[in-house]
Backbone bond lengths (Angstrom), bond angles and torsions (degrees), N, CA, C in turn:
res aa  C-N    CA-C-N  psi(-1)  N-CA   C-N-CA  omega(-1)  CA-C   N-CA-C  phi
1 M - - - 1.411 - - 1.508 110.01 -
2 A 1.245 112.55 142.39 1.462 116.91 -177.35 1.513 109.54 -87.05
3 T 1.242 115.24 143.97 1.467 120.13 178.29 1.521 109.51 -90.50
4 P 1.304 114.88 139.24 1.471 117.55 -178.89 1.522 110.16 -67.54
5 R 1.273 114.98 148.49 1.450 120.95 -177.50 1.518 110.92 -72.82
6 S 1.295 116.69 -36.53 1.461 117.19 -179.68 1.517 107.72 -122.27
7 R 1.253 111.93 145.24 1.456 117.71 178.13 1.515 110.12 -97.42
8 R 1.284 113.91 139.60 1.472 117.45 176.45 1.508 107.18 -90.42
9 V 1.330 110.70 129.47 1.457 116.48 179.23 1.530 107.28 -106.05
10 P 1.328 117.06 127.87 1.467 117.76 177.74 1.526 110.32 -67.58
11 V 1.347 115.05 132.22 1.460 120.65 -178.78 1.525 107.81 -116.23
12 K 1.286 115.07 132.16 1.453 120.16 177.63 1.544 107.73 -92.69
13 M 1.360 117.08 121.44 1.465 121.76 -179.66 1.518 107.83 -88.98
14 E 1.295 114.14 131.73 1.455 118.51 178.76 1.533 110.03 -83.66
15 S 1.310 115.71 138.72 1.452 120.43 174.98 1.525 107.13 -81.04
16 T 1.300 115.79 124.87 1.462 119.02 -173.77 1.507 112.47 -81.49
17 T 1.327 118.57 -29.89 1.466 119.82 -176.21 1.509 110.52 -135.23
18 E 1.315 113.40 164.74 1.457 119.88 176.71 1.527 110.63 -71.13
19 T 1.304 116.52 -34.32 1.461 119.60 -179.72 1.509 110.98 -65.34
20 G 1.300 116.56 -37.77 1.453 119.64 178.96 1.517 110.83 -61.53
21 R 1.313 117.25 -42.82 1.468 120.66 178.11 1.521 110.20 -64.89
22 W 1.322 116.20 -40.34 1.469 120.05 -178.33 1.520 110.34 -66.05
23 L 1.354 117.00 -43.00 1.461 120.21 -179.57 1.522 111.61 -65.71
24 R 1.312 117.32 -36.38 1.470 119.06 178.74 1.514 111.27 -69.53
25 G 1.327 116.51 -21.48 1.460 119.77 -178.89 1.516 113.42 -83.81
26 I 1.322 118.91 -9.26 1.465 121.72 -178.65 1.525 109.43 -81.55
27 H 1.308 114.00 130.41 1.474 120.24 176.71 1.522 106.86 -127.47
28 F 1.325 116.30 125.91 1.445 121.08 179.51 1.506 109.77 -88.64
29 S 1.312 113.80 127.13 1.456 118.89 175.43 1.526 107.75 -110.39
30 G 1.271 116.88 174.83 1.463 121.72 179.30 1.523 110.96 -63.82
31 F 1.325 116.19 -37.80 1.459 120.63 179.82 1.532 111.13 -62.93
32 S 1.337 116.57 -44.45 1.462 119.28 -178.60 1.531 110.49 -66.54
33 L 1.322 118.85 -34.95 1.460 120.67 177.11 1.530 111.28 -67.42
34 V 1.331 117.53 -39.90 1.461 121.02 177.53 1.519 110.23 -64.82
35 M 1.317 117.86 -41.01 1.464 121.75 179.31 1.528 111.02 -65.49
36 M 1.320 117.72 -40.57 1.466 120.17 176.93 1.526 110.67 -64.05
37 G 1.326 117.28 -39.96 1.463 120.82 177.23 1.517 111.74 -62.97
38 L 1.338 117.18 -42.23 1.459 120.49 177.45 1.521 111.57 -64.91
39 L 1.314 117.12 -37.53 1.463 121.45 178.14 1.532 110.43 -64.09
40 I 1.310 117.26 -44.18 1.473 121.06 178.61 1.532 109.97 -64.86
41 L 1.331 117.30 -41.28 1.456 121.40 177.93 1.531 111.01 -62.33
42 A 1.313 117.17 -41.70 1.466 120.88 179.04 1.532 110.81 -63.57
43 V 1.332 117.74 -40.07 1.470 120.92 178.45 1.528 109.87 -64.74
44 V 1.326 117.29 -42.49 1.460 120.71 -179.30 1.531 110.75 -65.35
45 I 1.315 117.89 -37.83 1.463 121.00 -178.98 1.531 111.15 -75.74
46 L 1.320 117.78 -39.68 1.461 120.50 -174.75 1.523 114.16 -84.45
47 A 1.308 120.03 -17.79 1.470 122.07 -176.08 1.535 112.06 -59.98
48 P 1.341 120.52 -48.38 1.478 118.42 178.60 1.526 112.89 -64.08
49 T 1.318 116.70 -35.06 1.461 119.94 178.89 1.522 110.34 -65.16
50 L 1.325 116.28 -43.76 1.466 119.66 178.79 1.523 111.23 -66.32
51 Q 1.320 117.25 -35.25 1.462 120.71 178.24 1.537 109.69 -64.65
52 G 1.320 116.49 -43.33 1.469 120.42 177.02 1.520 111.54 -62.46
53 Y 1.324 116.51 -39.29 1.460 120.66 178.20 1.524 111.36 -62.73
54 V 1.323 116.94 -44.25 1.462 121.07 -179.88 1.536 110.15 -64.78
55 Q 1.325 118.11 -40.86 1.465 121.25 178.70 1.529 111.06 -64.64
56 Q 1.326 116.53 -40.53 1.461 119.71 178.61 1.524 110.94 -65.24
57 R 1.315 117.10 -40.12 1.470 120.00 178.12 1.532 110.49 -63.21
58 Q 1.334 117.06 -38.06 1.465 120.70 178.41 1.528 110.38 -66.48
59 Q 1.337 116.68 -42.09 1.460 119.71 178.11 1.524 111.39 -64.35
60 I 1.320 116.23 -39.57 1.462 119.86 178.15 1.522 110.40 -63.56
61 A 1.327 117.03 -41.49 1.466 120.32 178.76 1.531 110.70 -64.40
62 D 1.336 117.58 -40.63 1.468 120.93 178.25 1.528 111.22 -63.90
63 Q 1.334 115.79 -43.83 1.455 119.44 179.34 1.527 111.79 -66.03
64 Q 1.326 116.41 -35.98 1.465 120.25 178.08 1.525 110.31 -65.35
65 Q 1.327 116.46 -39.00 1.459 120.31 177.92 1.536 110.13 -65.02
66 A 1.329 117.49 -40.99 1.461 120.59 178.15 1.529 110.85 -64.17
67 V 1.322 116.62 -40.25 1.466 120.52 177.84 1.525 110.02 -63.62
68 D 1.328 117.68 -41.78 1.466 121.18 179.26 1.522 111.03 -62.56
69 Q 1.330 117.04 -41.02 1.464 120.27 178.78 1.531 110.75 -64.82
70 L 1.327 116.42 -43.59 1.459 119.54 -179.93 1.533 111.14 -67.23
71 T 1.320 116.89 -35.04 1.460 120.22 177.23 1.526 110.21 -64.76
72 A 1.323 117.01 -41.57 1.468 120.51 177.73 1.532 109.86 -63.67
73 Q 1.331 117.03 -39.26 1.466 120.39 179.09 1.528 110.56 -66.22
74 V 1.325 117.37 -40.63 1.463 120.92 178.06 1.525 109.99 -63.40
75 N 1.325 117.50 -42.06 1.468 120.38 178.90 1.522 111.17 -63.49
76 T 1.334 116.95 -38.85 1.461 120.69 177.74 1.523 110.24 -63.36
77 L 1.323 116.63 -44.04 1.465 120.18 179.80 1.531 111.67 -67.27
78 K 1.322 117.42 -34.95 1.465 120.01 177.09 1.522 110.85 -65.82
79 S 1.339 116.77 -40.51 1.465 118.53 178.32 1.526 110.72 -68.12
80 E 1.331 117.59 -34.88 1.474 121.38 175.80 1.533 109.81 -63.46
81 R 1.328 116.35 -43.14 1.462 119.98 178.65 1.527 111.30 -65.00
82 A 1.324 116.48 -37.45 1.464 120.09 178.48 1.528 110.58 -65.70
83 R 1.342 117.26 -35.53 1.472 119.93 177.64 1.520 110.95 -64.63
84 W 1.341 117.13 -34.87 1.458 119.65 -179.51 1.526 112.08 -71.03
85 N 1.309 118.87 -11.89 1.465 121.80 174.84 1.523 111.66 -82.42
86 D 1.316 118.04 -9.80 1.461 122.74 -179.81 1.534 109.30 -88.10
87 P 1.346 119.23 120.71 1.471 120.82 -177.88 1.539 113.25 -61.95
88 S 1.300 118.20 -33.83 1.468 119.03 179.91 1.535 111.11 -69.24
89 Y 1.314 117.62 -34.30 1.468 120.57 176.40 1.530 110.36 -66.89
90 I 1.319 116.18 -40.30 1.463 120.03 178.64 1.525 109.64 -63.91
91 R 1.347 117.58 -42.88 1.457 120.68 177.99 1.533 111.18 -61.02
92 A 1.335 116.26 -43.10 1.470 120.14 -179.60 1.526 110.84 -64.40
93 Q 1.330 117.43 -39.77 1.456 120.31 178.71 1.532 111.16 -67.28
94 A 1.337 116.74 -37.30 1.461 119.99 178.20 1.526 110.28 -65.57
95 R 1.322 117.65 -37.56 1.465 120.68 177.38 1.529 110.64 -66.48
96 D 1.333 116.66 -46.59 1.468 120.23 -175.19 1.524 112.49 -72.79
97 R 1.305 116.74 -45.18 1.456 119.45 -172.78 1.529 113.11 -87.27
98 L 1.323 117.23 -40.93 1.461 120.66 -172.76 1.527 112.97 -106.90
99 Y 1.315 118.06 -1.99 1.469 124.25 179.09 1.526 111.78 60.96
100 Y 1.331 117.10 37.37 1.453 120.55 175.88 1.525 108.86 -78.52
101 V 1.326 115.93 151.89 1.467 121.35 175.41 1.522 108.11 -130.77
102 M 1.300 115.25 157.93 1.457 121.16 178.15 1.530 108.31 -80.02
103 P 1.317 117.61 156.59 1.473 119.47 178.02 1.532 109.90 -58.80
104 G 1.309 115.15 134.32 1.453 121.32 -179.72 1.520 113.53 94.01
105 E 1.316 119.16 -12.25 1.459 122.15 178.04 1.516 109.26 -92.91
106 V 1.315 115.56 155.01 1.457 121.05 178.44 1.517 107.69 -118.30
107 S 1.317 116.32 131.71 1.456 121.11 -179.78 1.517 108.82 -108.23
108 Y 1.299 116.33 132.42 1.448 121.15 176.94 1.522 108.07 -115.26
109 L 1.319 116.18 126.09 1.454 121.86 177.63 1.520 108.86 -119.08
110 V 1.303 116.53 133.26 1.451 121.43 174.81 1.521 106.36 -89.46
111 I 1.318 115.79 114.78 1.451 120.12 -175.38 1.519 111.02 -78.05
112 D 1.317 117.23 -51.50 1.456 120.50 -178.15 1.511 107.87 -141.00
113 D 1.305 116.60 103.99 1.460 119.87 -175.84 1.525 112.65 -96.57
114 R 1.331 117.15 10.78 1.459 119.51 178.07 1.515 109.91 -83.60
115 K 1.301 115.16 152.77 1.463 120.31 176.25 1.521 108.28 -74.14
116 P 1.334 116.91 143.55 1.468 117.95 178.99 1.524 110.39 -68.06
117 A 1.309 114.89 145.11 1.457 120.27 179.99 1.527 108.90 -71.54
118 A 1.318 115.51 149.80 1.459 120.03 178.34 1.524 108.65 -65.11
119 K 1.315 114.79 130.68 1.462 119.21 -176.54 1.521 108.92 -78.34
120 K 1.311 115.89 129.22 1.457 121.63 178.77 1.525 108.64 -88.36
121 P 1.304 115.37 142.89 1.475 116.13 177.09 1.535 109.11 -69.41
122 D 1.313 114.39 142.59 1.459 119.39 -179.68 1.517 109.68 -70.20
123 A 1.312 115.06 139.29 1.462 120.05 177.12 1.526 108.59 -77.14
124 P 1.295 116.70 145.71 1.467 117.71 178.94 1.529 110.85 -65.64
125 V 1.301 114.62 143.10 1.458 121.00 -179.30 1.521 108.33 -81.46
126 S 1.319 115.68 132.80 1.466 118.96 179.14 1.518 109.09 -118.63
127 S 1.284 115.66 159.47 1.458 120.29 -179.75 1.526 111.25 -93.51
128 K 1.304 116.31 -2.51 1.464 120.09 -179.26 1.530 110.15 -88.10
129 L 1.307 115.05 149.37 1.455 121.71 176.20 1.516 108.37 -80.51
130 Q 1.326 116.16 129.75 1.464 120.26 -179.12 1.520 109.17 -114.73
131 K 1.307 114.30 148.64 1.454 120.13 179.72 1.525 108.09 -112.75
132 T 1.305 116.28 129.80 1.452 120.92 179.17 1.518 108.02 -104.58
133 E 1.309 115.09 126.26 1.464 120.44 178.35 1.533 108.22 -90.96
134 S 1.330 116.66 123.06 1.466 120.49 174.66 1.524 108.48 -147.59
135 D 1.304 113.97 146.41 1.459 120.09 177.92 1.529 107.00 -96.41
136 W 1.327 116.90 98.71 1.457 120.23 -174.10 1.524 112.19 -66.69
137 L 1.332 117.06 -30.62 1.460 119.66 -179.81 1.526 110.55 -69.41
138 D 1.324 116.17 -42.41 1.461 120.37 177.94 1.528 110.44 -65.30
139 S 1.324 116.22 -39.20 1.459 120.70 178.47 1.526 110.88 -65.25
140 L 1.318 117.72 -42.81 1.458 122.14 178.59 1.528 111.04 -63.73
141 F 1.320 116.49 -44.62 1.463 120.41 179.90 1.532 110.92 -64.92
142 G 1.328 116.86 -41.12 1.470 120.02 178.29 1.510 111.88 -63.79
143 S 1.331 117.05 -40.24 1.454 120.86 178.00 1.527 111.06 -65.84
144 F 1.319 115.78 -42.46 1.465 120.99 179.99 1.531 110.94 -62.69
145 M 1.317 116.72 -46.26 1.464 120.50 -178.70 1.528 110.82 -69.84
146 G 1.331 116.63 -37.07 1.467 119.67 178.37 1.518 112.19 -64.30
147 A 1.326 116.95 -39.59 1.464 120.92 179.63 1.516 110.99 -73.36
148 G 1.312 116.89 -36.54 1.468 119.83 -176.81 1.510 113.38 -76.05
149 L 1.309 117.93 -31.94 1.466 120.53 -175.32 1.519 112.93 -102.85
150 S 1.319 117.66 3.21 1.458 121.45 -177.71 1.517 110.54 -77.01
151 T 1.320 116.18 147.13 1.470 120.92 175.65 1.516 110.77 -105.29
152 A 1.331 117.54 3.79 1.462 121.08 -179.50 1.521 110.17 -76.32
153 S 1.341 116.09 154.15 1.457 121.07 178.76 1.526 109.20 -75.73
154 P 1.339 117.49 161.38 1.474 119.73 179.40 1.532 112.33 -59.15
155 A 1.347 118.12 -34.97 1.461 120.19 179.84 1.525 110.36 -65.77
156 Q 1.328 117.00 -37.22 1.456 120.09 178.85 1.525 110.55 -69.46
157 L 1.323 117.65 -36.29 1.458 120.32 -179.16 1.521 112.19 -72.16
158 S 1.336 117.44 -34.74 1.459 119.81 -177.68 1.514 112.02 -80.32
159 G 1.322 117.57 -17.53 1.452 120.70 178.27 1.506 113.41 89.36
160 T 1.334 118.84 -1.26 1.460 120.35 177.04 1.515 108.36 -89.81
161 P 1.324 116.98 136.84 1.459 118.68 -178.92 1.518 110.94 -73.04
162 A 1.307 115.23 147.60 1.460 120.48 177.48 1.519 108.20 -72.81
163 P 1.345 118.91 145.80 1.468 119.95 179.71 1.524 110.10 -63.82
164 T 1.315 114.58 138.01 1.462 119.82 -179.64 1.514 108.70 -104.28
165 P 1.317 117.48 141.76 1.469 119.05 -179.85 1.525 110.74 -71.28
166 T 1.327 115.28 158.47 1.457 120.46 179.51 1.512 109.53 -73.15
167 P 1.327 117.06 150.80 1.456 118.58 176.39 1.523 109.46 -69.37
168 T 1.314 116.00 151.90 1.461 119.21 -179.27 1.524 108.93 -73.03
169 P 1.328 117.32 130.66 1.468 120.01 -177.90 1.530 110.37 -72.68
170 T 1.308 113.99 153.00 1.459 119.31 177.60 1.513 108.47 -84.61
171 P 1.310 116.74 139.80 1.462 117.56 178.76 1.532 109.51 -68.94
172 G 1.279 114.79 140.55 1.453 118.29 175.34 1.514 113.06 112.00
173 G 1.305 118.48 1.20 1.462 116.51 171.51 1.500 114.49 115.68
174 K 1.369 116.25 -132.63 1.460 122.92 -169.15 1.513 111.97 -75.59
175 Q 1.322 114.23 158.68 1.457 120.53 178.52 1.500 109.99 -108.15
């Protein structure tokens, strides 16, 4: 028999990590494959059911929040109604809103507190027909932009003064 030219020396390979040793120790049997298949099947069957459950819980939470908001609104309205049962509150509202006064009190209202505009002299009337040149498109655009970009209140824009509250009466009668 011929002798081999080179000898094979057995070499021991070192395992570098714990995971490598753990992975080499795993052996798949038929039972473990069947169990993994059943686990995957259970996930596929239960996933839509769990999704429906999560959606229902979200809807319930949304509806509960809406109920809480409406309950708070009902409580606010009940307290408002309870205030209207108080005669002093009704009197105060009549003074503020309708400008009512008690007998013997004097109410002073400032009707128009703006300064009068400077009166322009009237132009002489002529018998000739005059033509006024105006760019209606430019005027319309300027009005539109002025109204849209203005920060003034509607009362300020219309030129009507806002209603002013009555002065508080002095206790004890006439002024």
